[in-house]
PDB file of N, CA, C, O and CB in Angstrom:
ATOM      1  N   MET A   1     124.037 160.803 105.388  1.00  0.00           N
ATOM      2  CA  MET A   1     124.166 162.243 105.328  1.00  0.00           C
ATOM      3  C   MET A   1     122.889 162.802 104.732  1.00  0.00           C
ATOM      4  O   MET A   1     122.423 162.343 103.689  1.00  0.00           O
ATOM      5  CB  MET A   1     125.412 162.669 104.502  1.00  0.00           C
ATOM      6  N   SER A   2     122.343 163.770 105.386  1.00  0.00           N
ATOM      7  CA  SER A   2     121.122 164.375 104.871  1.00  0.00           C
ATOM      8  C   SER A   2     121.474 165.634 104.100  1.00  0.00           C
ATOM      9  O   SER A   2     122.547 166.202 104.305  1.00  0.00           O
ATOM     10  CB  SER A   2     120.132 164.692 106.016  1.00  0.00           C
ATOM     11  N   PRO A   3     120.585 166.082 103.212  1.00  0.00           N
ATOM     12  CA  PRO A   3     120.855 167.326 102.499  1.00  0.00           C
ATOM     13  C   PRO A   3     121.048 168.495 103.453  1.00  0.00           C
ATOM     14  O   PRO A   3     121.745 169.453 103.119  1.00  0.00           O
ATOM     15  CB  PRO A   3     119.726 167.631 101.535  1.00  0.00           C
ATOM     16  N   ASP A   4     120.444 168.433 104.632  1.00  0.00           N
ATOM     17  CA  ASP A   4     120.579 169.513 105.595  1.00  0.00           C
ATOM     18  C   ASP A   4     121.999 169.633 106.134  1.00  0.00           C
ATOM     19  O   ASP A   4     122.398 170.697 106.606  1.00  0.00           O
ATOM     20  CB  ASP A   4     119.616 169.306 106.735  1.00  0.00           C
ATOM     21  N   SER A   5     122.768 168.535 106.063  1.00  0.00           N
ATOM     22  CA  SER A   5     124.125 168.574 106.598  1.00  0.00           C
ATOM     23  C   SER A   5     125.082 169.307 105.665  1.00  0.00           C
ATOM     24  O   SER A   5     126.216 169.595 106.047  1.00  0.00           O
ATOM     25  CB  SER A   5     124.628 167.165 106.850  1.00  0.00           C
ATOM     26  N   LEU A   6     124.638 169.610 104.447  1.00  0.00           N
ATOM     27  CA  LEU A   6     125.456 170.382 103.519  1.00  0.00           C
ATOM     28  C   LEU A   6     125.119 171.853 103.664  1.00  0.00           C
ATOM     29  O   LEU A   6     124.212 172.365 103.008  1.00  0.00           O
ATOM     30  CB  LEU A   6     125.243 169.912 102.060  1.00  0.00           C
ATOM     31  N   THR A   7     125.848 172.513 104.519  1.00  0.00           N
ATOM     32  CA  THR A   7     125.591 173.919 104.781  1.00  0.00           C
ATOM     33  C   THR A   7     126.154 174.762 103.654  1.00  0.00           C
ATOM     34  O   THR A   7     127.338 174.655 103.335  1.00  0.00           O
ATOM     35  CB  THR A   7     126.192 174.345 106.126  1.00  0.00           C
ATOM     36  N   PRO A   8     125.319 175.605 103.042  1.00  0.00           N
ATOM     37  CA  PRO A   8     125.832 176.463 101.974  1.00  0.00           C
ATOM     38  C   PRO A   8     126.989 177.311 102.485  1.00  0.00           C
ATOM     39  O   PRO A   8     126.920 177.881 103.574  1.00  0.00           O
ATOM     40  CB  PRO A   8     124.715 177.365 101.415  1.00  0.00           C
ATOM     41  N   GLY A   9     128.051 177.389 101.691  1.00  0.00           N
ATOM     42  CA  GLY A   9     129.189 178.200 102.074  1.00  0.00           C
ATOM     43  C   GLY A   9     130.255 177.415 102.829  1.00  0.00           C
ATOM     44  O   GLY A   9     131.404 177.854 102.885  1.00  0.00           O
ATOM     45  N   SER A  10     129.912 176.272 103.410  1.00  0.00           N
ATOM     46  CA  SER A  10     130.934 175.472 104.073  1.00  0.00           C
ATOM     47  C   SER A  10     131.381 174.402 103.089  1.00  0.00           C
ATOM     48  O   SER A  10     130.621 173.490 102.761  1.00  0.00           O
ATOM     49  CB  SER A  10     130.401 174.838 105.411  1.00  0.00           C
ATOM     50  N   VAL A  11     132.602 174.519 102.628  1.00  0.00           N
ATOM     51  CA  VAL A  11     133.088 173.625 101.595  1.00  0.00           C
ATOM     52  C   VAL A  11     134.296 172.866 102.120  1.00  0.00           C
ATOM     53  O   VAL A  11     135.296 173.452 102.535  1.00  0.00           O
ATOM     54  CB  VAL A  11     133.441 174.404 100.310  1.00  0.00           C
ATOM     55  N   ARG A  12     134.171 171.544 102.088  1.00  0.00           N
ATOM     56  CA  ARG A  12     135.315 170.711 102.440  1.00  0.00           C
ATOM     57  C   ARG A  12     136.159 170.525 101.186  1.00  0.00           C
ATOM     58  O   ARG A  12     135.688 170.728 100.066  1.00  0.00           O
ATOM     59  CB  ARG A  12     134.861 169.330 103.033  1.00  0.00           C
ATOM     60  N   SER A  13     137.398 170.138 101.391  1.00  0.00           N
ATOM     61  CA  SER A  13     138.255 169.899 100.234  1.00  0.00           C
ATOM     62  C   SER A  13     137.799 168.640  99.505  1.00  0.00           C
ATOM     63  O   SER A  13     137.144 167.771 100.080  1.00  0.00           O
ATOM     64  CB  SER A  13     139.735 169.773 100.663  1.00  0.00           C
ATOM     65  N   ALA A  14     138.158 168.563  98.237  1.00  0.00           N
ATOM     66  CA  ALA A  14     137.833 167.380  97.446  1.00  0.00           C
ATOM     67  C   ALA A  14     138.458 166.143  98.069  1.00  0.00           C
ATOM     68  O   ALA A  14     137.858 165.069  98.044  1.00  0.00           O
ATOM     69  CB  ALA A  14     138.312 167.547  95.995  1.00  0.00           C
ATOM     70  N   ALA A  15     139.645 166.278  98.625  1.00  0.00           N
ATOM     71  CA  ALA A  15     140.315 165.138  99.254  1.00  0.00           C
ATOM     72  C   ALA A  15     139.531 164.641 100.473  1.00  0.00           C
ATOM     73  O   ALA A  15     139.411 163.434 100.685  1.00  0.00           O
ATOM     74  CB  ALA A  15     141.747 165.523  99.668  1.00  0.00           C
ATOM     75  N   GLU A  16     139.003 165.563 101.268  1.00  0.00           N
ATOM     76  CA  GLU A  16     138.203 165.170 102.436  1.00  0.00           C
ATOM     77  C   GLU A  16     136.943 164.413 102.014  1.00  0.00           C
ATOM     78  O   GLU A  16     136.604 163.374 102.581  1.00  0.00           O
ATOM     79  CB  GLU A  16     137.818 166.411 103.265  1.00  0.00           C
ATOM     80  N   VAL A  17     136.267 164.952 101.019  1.00  0.00           N
ATOM     81  CA  VAL A  17     135.028 164.316 100.553  1.00  0.00           C
ATOM     82  C   VAL A  17     135.342 162.975  99.909  1.00  0.00           C
ATOM     83  O   VAL A  17     134.615 162.002 100.105  1.00  0.00           O
ATOM     84  CB  VAL A  17     134.281 165.231  99.553  1.00  0.00           C
ATOM     85  N   ASN A  18     136.417 162.924  99.144  1.00  0.00           N
ATOM     86  CA  ASN A  18     136.818 161.674  98.509  1.00  0.00           C
ATOM     87  C   ASN A  18     137.091 160.605  99.566  1.00  0.00           C
ATOM     88  O   ASN A  18     136.712 159.447  99.389  1.00  0.00           O
ATOM     89  CB  ASN A  18     138.064 161.889  97.628  1.00  0.00           C
ATOM     90  N   GLU A  19     137.740 160.983 100.650  1.00  0.00           N
ATOM     91  CA  GLU A  19     138.009 160.015 101.722  1.00  0.00           C
ATOM     92  C   GLU A  19     136.708 159.510 102.338  1.00  0.00           C
ATOM     93  O   GLU A  19     136.597 158.333 102.680  1.00  0.00           O
ATOM     94  CB  GLU A  19     138.899 160.647 102.811  1.00  0.00           C
ATOM     95  N   GLU A  20     135.727 160.393 102.480  1.00  0.00           N
ATOM     96  CA  GLU A  20     134.434 159.965 103.013  1.00  0.00           C
ATOM     97  C   GLU A  20     133.734 159.008 102.051  1.00  0.00           C
ATOM     98  O   GLU A  20     133.092 158.049 102.480  1.00  0.00           O
ATOM     99  CB  GLU A  20     133.542 161.180 103.290  1.00  0.00           C
ATOM    100  N   ILE A  21     133.858 159.273 100.754  1.00  0.00           N
ATOM    101  CA  ILE A  21     133.286 158.364  99.749  1.00  0.00           C
ATOM    102  C   ILE A  21     133.955 156.997  99.857  1.00  0.00           C
ATOM    103  O   ILE A  21     133.279 155.967  99.854  1.00  0.00           O
ATOM    104  CB  ILE A  21     133.458 158.942  98.310  1.00  0.00           C
ATOM    105  N   ARG A  22     135.276 156.991  99.952  1.00  0.00           N
ATOM    106  CA  ARG A  22     136.000 155.722 100.070  1.00  0.00           C
ATOM    107  C   ARG A  22     135.605 154.971 101.344  1.00  0.00           C
ATOM    108  O   ARG A  22     135.446 153.750 101.327  1.00  0.00           O
ATOM    109  CB  ARG A  22     137.515 155.971 100.056  1.00  0.00           C
ATOM    110  N   ALA A  23     135.450 155.703 102.439  1.00  0.00           N
ATOM    111  CA  ALA A  23     135.047 155.082 103.707  1.00  0.00           C
ATOM    112  C   ALA A  23     133.653 154.469 103.590  1.00  0.00           C
ATOM    113  O   ALA A  23     133.396 153.393 104.130  1.00  0.00           O
ATOM    114  CB  ALA A  23     135.076 156.119 104.850  1.00  0.00           C
ATOM    115  N   LEU A  24     132.766 155.150 102.892  1.00  0.00           N
ATOM    116  CA  LEU A  24     131.419 154.618 102.686  1.00  0.00           C
ATOM    117  C   LEU A  24     131.483 153.290 101.947  1.00  0.00           C
ATOM    118  O   LEU A  24     130.831 152.325 102.345  1.00  0.00           O
ATOM    119  CB  LEU A  24     130.548 155.621 101.908  1.00  0.00           C
ATOM    120  N   TRP A  25     132.260 153.235 100.877  1.00  0.00           N
ATOM    121  CA  TRP A  25     132.382 151.994 100.105  1.00  0.00           C
ATOM    122  C   TRP A  25     133.009 150.885 100.938  1.00  0.00           C
ATOM    123  O   TRP A  25     132.579 149.734 100.860  1.00  0.00           O
ATOM    124  CB  TRP A  25     133.214 152.229  98.842  1.00  0.00           C
ATOM    125  N   ARG A  26     134.039 151.225 101.750  1.00  0.00           N
ATOM    126  CA  ARG A  26     134.653 150.206 102.612  1.00  0.00           C
ATOM    127  C   ARG A  26     133.655 149.701 103.643  1.00  0.00           C
ATOM    128  O   ARG A  26     133.551 148.500 103.892  1.00  0.00           O
ATOM    129  CB  ARG A  26     135.899 150.770 103.317  1.00  0.00           C
ATOM    130  N   ARG A  27     132.932 150.628 104.232  1.00  0.00           N
ATOM    131  CA  ARG A  27     131.970 150.292 105.290  1.00  0.00           C
ATOM    132  C   ARG A  27     130.857 149.381 104.767  1.00  0.00           C
ATOM    133  O   ARG A  27     130.378 148.508 105.491  1.00  0.00           O
ATOM    134  CB  ARG A  27     131.361 151.574 105.880  1.00  0.00           C
ATOM    135  N   THR A  28     130.455 149.577 103.539  1.00  0.00           N
ATOM    136  CA  THR A  28     129.328 148.822 102.988  1.00  0.00           C
ATOM    137  C   THR A  28     129.765 147.570 102.236  1.00  0.00           C
ATOM    138  O   THR A  28     128.925 146.766 101.831  1.00  0.00           O
ATOM    139  CB  THR A  28     128.523 149.705 102.068  1.00  0.00           C
ATOM    140  N   GLY A  29     131.041 147.402 102.050  1.00  0.00           N
ATOM    141  CA  GLY A  29     131.511 146.244 101.304  1.00  0.00           C
ATOM    142  C   GLY A  29     131.203 146.325  99.822  1.00  0.00           C
ATOM    143  O   GLY A  29     131.235 145.311  99.124  1.00  0.00           O
ATOM    144  N   GLY A  30     130.907 147.516  99.339  1.00  0.00           N
ATOM    145  CA  GLY A  30     130.668 147.713  97.911  1.00  0.00           C
ATOM    146  C   GLY A  30     129.223 147.563  97.472  1.00  0.00           C
ATOM    147  O   GLY A  30     128.917 147.704  96.288  1.00  0.00           O
ATOM    148  N   THR A  31     128.336 147.281  98.406  1.00  0.00           N
ATOM    149  CA  THR A  31     126.917 147.178  98.077  1.00  0.00           C
ATOM    150  C   THR A  31     126.160 148.223  98.890  1.00  0.00           C
ATOM    151  O   THR A  31     126.153 148.183 100.120  1.00  0.00           O
ATOM    152  CB  THR A  31     126.369 145.737  98.362  1.00  0.00           C
ATOM    153  N   LEU A  32     125.525 149.156  98.189  1.00  0.00           N
ATOM    154  CA  LEU A  32     124.853 150.264  98.860  1.00  0.00           C
ATOM    155  C   LEU A  32     123.355 150.032  98.970  1.00  0.00           C
ATOM    156  O   LEU A  32     122.702 149.608  98.017  1.00  0.00           O
ATOM    157  CB  LEU A  32     125.118 151.561  98.125  1.00  0.00           C
ATOM    158  N   SER A  33     122.824 150.321 100.159  1.00  0.00           N
ATOM    159  CA  SER A  33     121.371 150.332 100.341  1.00  0.00           C
ATOM    160  C   SER A  33     120.840 151.608  99.699  1.00  0.00           C
ATOM    161  O   SER A  33     121.618 152.447  99.246  1.00  0.00           O
ATOM    162  CB  SER A  33     120.973 150.249 101.869  1.00  0.00           C
ATOM    163  N   ALA A  34     119.545 151.754  99.659  1.00  0.00           N
ATOM    164  CA  ALA A  34     118.947 152.975  99.093  1.00  0.00           C
ATOM    165  C   ALA A  34     119.408 154.206  99.870  1.00  0.00           C
ATOM    166  O   ALA A  34     119.723 155.237  99.274  1.00  0.00           O
ATOM    167  CB  ALA A  34     117.400 152.885  99.109  1.00  0.00           C
ATOM    168  N   GLU A  35     119.448 154.100 101.188  1.00  0.00           N
ATOM    169  CA  GLU A  35     119.888 155.237 102.011  1.00  0.00           C
ATOM    170  C   GLU A  35     121.369 155.547 101.781  1.00  0.00           C
ATOM    171  O   GLU A  35     121.756 156.713 101.694  1.00  0.00           O
ATOM    172  CB  GLU A  35     119.639 154.945 103.504  1.00  0.00           C
ATOM    173  N   GLU A  36     122.186 154.511 101.684  1.00  0.00           N
ATOM    174  CA  GLU A  36     123.612 154.713 101.426  1.00  0.00           C
ATOM    175  C   GLU A  36     123.840 155.266 100.024  1.00  0.00           C
ATOM    176  O   GLU A  36     124.750 156.066  99.808  1.00  0.00           O
ATOM    177  CB  GLU A  36     124.380 153.398 101.605  1.00  0.00           C
ATOM    178  N   ARG A  37     123.020 154.841  99.078  1.00  0.00           N
ATOM    179  CA  ARG A  37     123.119 155.355  97.706  1.00  0.00           C
ATOM    180  C   ARG A  37     122.824 156.853  97.682  1.00  0.00           C
ATOM    181  O   ARG A  37     123.492 157.614  96.983  1.00  0.00           O
ATOM    182  CB  ARG A  37     122.145 154.600  96.765  1.00  0.00           C
ATOM    183  N   ALA A  38     121.814 157.268  98.456  1.00  0.00           N
ATOM    184  CA  ALA A  38     121.486 158.694  98.541  1.00  0.00           C
ATOM    185  C   ALA A  38     122.648 159.465  99.167  1.00  0.00           C
ATOM    186  O   ALA A  38     122.978 160.564  98.722  1.00  0.00           O
ATOM    187  CB  ALA A  38     120.190 158.910  99.365  1.00  0.00           C
ATOM    188  N   GLU A  39     123.265 158.889 100.195  1.00  0.00           N
ATOM    189  CA  GLU A  39     124.430 159.521 100.827  1.00  0.00           C
ATOM    190  C   GLU A  39     125.571 159.644  99.826  1.00  0.00           C
ATOM    191  O   GLU A  39     126.219 160.686  99.731  1.00  0.00           O
ATOM    192  CB  GLU A  39     124.888 158.714 102.064  1.00  0.00           C
ATOM    193  N   TYR A  40     125.809 158.572  99.084  1.00  0.00           N
ATOM    194  CA  TYR A  40     126.859 158.571  98.064  1.00  0.00           C
ATOM    195  C   TYR A  40     126.623 159.662  97.022  1.00  0.00           C
ATOM    196  O   TYR A  40     127.547 160.385  96.649  1.00  0.00           O
ATOM    197  CB  TYR A  40     126.933 157.201  97.381  1.00  0.00           C
ATOM    198  N   GLU A  41     125.391 159.776  96.561  1.00  0.00           N
ATOM    199  CA  GLU A  41     125.070 160.787  95.548  1.00  0.00           C
ATOM    200  C   GLU A  41     125.318 162.194  96.072  1.00  0.00           C
ATOM    201  O   GLU A  41     125.838 163.042  95.347  1.00  0.00           O
ATOM    202  CB  GLU A  41     123.614 160.649  95.097  1.00  0.00           C
ATOM    203  N   LEU A  42     124.951 162.451  97.327  1.00  0.00           N
ATOM    204  CA  LEU A  42     125.218 163.772  97.917  1.00  0.00           C
ATOM    205  C   LEU A  42     126.719 164.025  98.024  1.00  0.00           C
ATOM    206  O   LEU A  42     127.188 165.136  97.779  1.00  0.00           O
ATOM    207  CB  LEU A  42     124.562 163.887  99.310  1.00  0.00           C
ATOM    208  N   LEU A  43     127.457 163.001  98.388  1.00  0.00           N
ATOM    209  CA  LEU A  43     128.909 163.151  98.494  1.00  0.00           C
ATOM    210  C   LEU A  43     129.538 163.446  97.138  1.00  0.00           C
ATOM    211  O   LEU A  43     130.454 164.263  97.042  1.00  0.00           O
ATOM    212  CB  LEU A  43     129.531 161.890  99.092  1.00  0.00           C
ATOM    213  N   VAL A  44     129.054 162.790  96.098  1.00  0.00           N
ATOM    214  CA  VAL A  44     129.596 163.030  94.755  1.00  0.00           C
ATOM    215  C   VAL A  44     129.319 164.468  94.316  1.00  0.00           C
ATOM    216  O   VAL A  44     130.175 165.110  93.707  1.00  0.00           O
ATOM    217  CB  VAL A  44     128.989 162.034  93.736  1.00  0.00           C
ATOM    218  N   VAL A  45     128.134 164.967  94.621  1.00  0.00           N
ATOM    219  CA  VAL A  45     127.801 166.358  94.290  1.00  0.00           C
ATOM    220  C   VAL A  45     128.733 167.304  95.059  1.00  0.00           C
ATOM    221  O   VAL A  45     129.251 168.271  94.500  1.00  0.00           O
ATOM    222  CB  VAL A  45     126.303 166.667  94.625  1.00  0.00           C
ATOM    223  N   GLU A  46     128.935 167.009  96.344  1.00  0.00           N
ATOM    224  CA  GLU A  46     129.828 167.841  97.159  1.00  0.00           C
ATOM    225  C   GLU A  46     131.259 167.779  96.632  1.00  0.00           C
ATOM    226  O   GLU A  46     131.950 168.797  96.571  1.00  0.00           O
ATOM    227  CB  GLU A  46     129.789 167.394  98.633  1.00  0.00           C
ATOM    228  N   TRP A  47     131.705 166.565  96.247  1.00  0.00           N
ATOM    229  CA  TRP A  47     133.050 166.395  95.712  1.00  0.00           C
ATOM    230  C   TRP A  47     133.227 167.211  94.426  1.00  0.00           C
ATOM    231  O   TRP A  47     134.244 167.880  94.242  1.00  0.00           O
ATOM    232  CB  TRP A  47     133.336 164.904  95.446  1.00  0.00           C
ATOM    233  N   ALA A  48     132.233 167.149  93.546  1.00  0.00           N
ATOM    234  CA  ALA A  48     132.303 167.899  92.285  1.00  0.00           C
ATOM    235  C   ALA A  48     132.372 169.399  92.554  1.00  0.00           C
ATOM    236  O   ALA A  48     133.114 170.114  91.882  1.00  0.00           O
ATOM    237  CB  ALA A  48     131.085 167.576  91.392  1.00  0.00           C
ATOM    238  N   ALA A  49     131.608 169.878  93.526  1.00  0.00           N
ATOM    239  CA  ALA A  49     131.644 171.304  93.879  1.00  0.00           C
ATOM    240  C   ALA A  49     133.019 171.677  94.414  1.00  0.00           C
ATOM    241  O   ALA A  49     133.535 172.753  94.112  1.00  0.00           O
ATOM    242  CB  ALA A  49     130.554 171.639  94.924  1.00  0.00           C
ATOM    243  N   ALA A  50     133.608 170.796  95.205  1.00  0.00           N
ATOM    244  CA  ALA A  50     134.939 171.059  95.750  1.00  0.00           C
ATOM    245  C   ALA A  50     135.976 171.106  94.633  1.00  0.00           C
ATOM    246  O   ALA A  50     136.880 171.942  94.654  1.00  0.00           O
ATOM    247  CB  ALA A  50     135.321 169.989  96.786  1.00  0.00           C
ATOM    248  N   ILE A  51     135.847 170.211  93.663  1.00  0.00           N
ATOM    249  CA  ILE A  51     136.761 170.211  92.518  1.00  0.00           C
ATOM    250  C   ILE A  51     136.616 171.507  91.736  1.00  0.00           C
ATOM    251  O   ILE A  51     137.614 172.127  91.369  1.00  0.00           O
ATOM    252  CB  ILE A  51     136.495 168.996  91.600  1.00  0.00           C
ATOM    253  N   ARG A  52     135.373 171.921  91.478  1.00  0.00           N
ATOM    254  CA  ARG A  52     135.144 173.178  90.748  1.00  0.00           C
ATOM    255  C   ARG A  52     135.737 174.351  91.516  1.00  0.00           C
ATOM    256  O   ARG A  52     136.348 175.239  90.921  1.00  0.00           O
ATOM    257  CB  ARG A  52     133.632 173.407  90.508  1.00  0.00           C
ATOM    258  N   GLY A  53     135.561 174.361  92.824  1.00  0.00           N
ATOM    259  CA  GLY A  53     136.118 175.429  93.649  1.00  0.00           C
ATOM    260  C   GLY A  53     137.618 175.465  93.603  1.00  0.00           C
ATOM    261  O   GLY A  53     138.215 176.541  93.582  1.00  0.00           O
ATOM    262  N   ALA A  54     138.246 174.295  93.586  1.00  0.00           N
ATOM    263  CA  ALA A  54     139.706 174.215  93.519  1.00  0.00           C
ATOM    264  C   ALA A  54     140.205 174.711  92.181  1.00  0.00           C
ATOM    265  O   ALA A  54     141.250 175.358  92.112  1.00  0.00           O
ATOM    266  CB  ALA A  54     140.184 172.782  93.759  1.00  0.00           C
ATOM    267  N   VAL A  55     139.479 174.419  91.117  1.00  0.00           N
ATOM    268  CA  VAL A  55     139.890 174.869  89.783  1.00  0.00           C
ATOM    269  C   VAL A  55     139.753 176.383  89.687  1.00  0.00           C
ATOM    270  O   VAL A  55     140.628 177.047  89.131  1.00  0.00           O
ATOM    271  CB  VAL A  55     139.046 174.175  88.678  1.00  0.00           C
ATOM    272  N   VAL A  56     138.677 176.935  90.217  1.00  0.00           N
ATOM    273  CA  VAL A  56     138.477 178.382  90.174  1.00  0.00           C
ATOM    274  C   VAL A  56     139.577 179.097  90.966  1.00  0.00           C
ATOM    275  O   VAL A  56     140.107 180.111  90.514  1.00  0.00           O
ATOM    276  CB  VAL A  56     137.082 178.753  90.732  1.00  0.00           C
ATOM    277  N   LYS A  57     139.919 178.567  92.149  1.00  0.00           N
ATOM    278  CA  LYS A  57     140.964 179.187  92.973  1.00  0.00           C
ATOM    279  C   LYS A  57     142.321 179.135  92.294  1.00  0.00           C
ATOM    280  O   LYS A  57     143.134 180.046  92.452  1.00  0.00           O
ATOM    281  CB  LYS A  57     141.045 178.503  94.329  1.00  0.00           C
ATOM    282  N   ALA A  58     142.567 178.073  91.538  1.00  0.00           N
ATOM    283  CA  ALA A  58     143.858 177.919  90.866  1.00  0.00           C
ATOM    284  C   ALA A  58     143.971 178.821  89.646  1.00  0.00           C
ATOM    285  O   ALA A  58     145.079 179.120  89.202  1.00  0.00           O
ATOM    286  CB  ALA A  58     144.068 176.472  90.454  1.00  0.00           C
ATOM    287  N   ALA A  59     142.864 179.249  89.110  1.00  0.00           N
ATOM    288  CA  ALA A  59     142.894 180.037  87.872  1.00  0.00           C
ATOM    289  C   ALA A  59     143.367 181.450  88.095  1.00  0.00           C
ATOM    290  O   ALA A  59     143.445 182.232  87.148  1.00  0.00           O
ATOM    291  CB  ALA A  59     141.534 180.066  87.241  1.00  0.00           C
TER     292      ALA A  59
END
């Protein structure tokens, strides 16, 4: 996943992003290459944003 694929304003749910993170780990067998590590880091940032968005909406 490239940074360009994260379109500002388009937010997936935390559950969707979490599933993608889990799929990445399954696909790689738990060992990430540098490129996969970068993808993982972007997903974690997206997941955190989704969590923050869910908390704000619930408030």
